[in-house]
N, C-alpha and C positions, 0 to 999 in steps of 0.2 A: 237109702232109707234105713238100711240095717244099722248104719252108724248112728243115725238119729234115734232109733228105737233103743239101742244099747246105751246111748248116753242118757236118755230119759230114765231108763231103769237104774242106771248108776246114780243119777241125780236124786231119784226117789229114795234109793237106799242110803245115800249120804245124809239127806235131810232127815229121814226117819231115824237113822242110827245116832246122829248127834243129838236130836231132840230127845230121843229115848234115854240116852246117857245122861242128859242134863235134868230130865224130869222124872225118869223112871216109869213113865206112863206110855203104854202102847197106844191108847186112844189119842193122846196129845201128839205123840210121835207120828201117828198115821194122819192126823188132821194137818199138821204142819207139812208133812211130806206131800200132801195133795194140794194144799192151798199155796204154799210158797212157789212151786214151779208154775202154777197158773198165773200168779201175780207177776212173776218174773217174765213170763211170756208177753204179757201186756206191756210191761215196762220196756222190754227189749224192742217191741214194735215202735214205740214212740222214740226211743233212743236211736233206732235205725233211721227214722224219719229226720231227726235233727242232723245226724251225720250226713245224710243225703243232701240236705240243704247246705251244710258246710262244704262238702265236696263240690257241689255245683257252683258255689260262689268262688271257690279257689281255683277253678279251671280258667285257663287263659282264654280270652275271647277269640283269638286267632291262633291256630296251632301251626 
């Protein structure tokens, strides 16, 4: 769990830092840093579901 939390903090920092450097706005940087990881989490969920189906289809019927 510690690894997940530190990665989330790192992700927030990178998203904020890049957006702040591009826009010069703390508000926009903060908004992007909060919204982007939330959207990525939802997208990852569906991405993982697709990969589970792909892996299931590629398994041999008899091992």
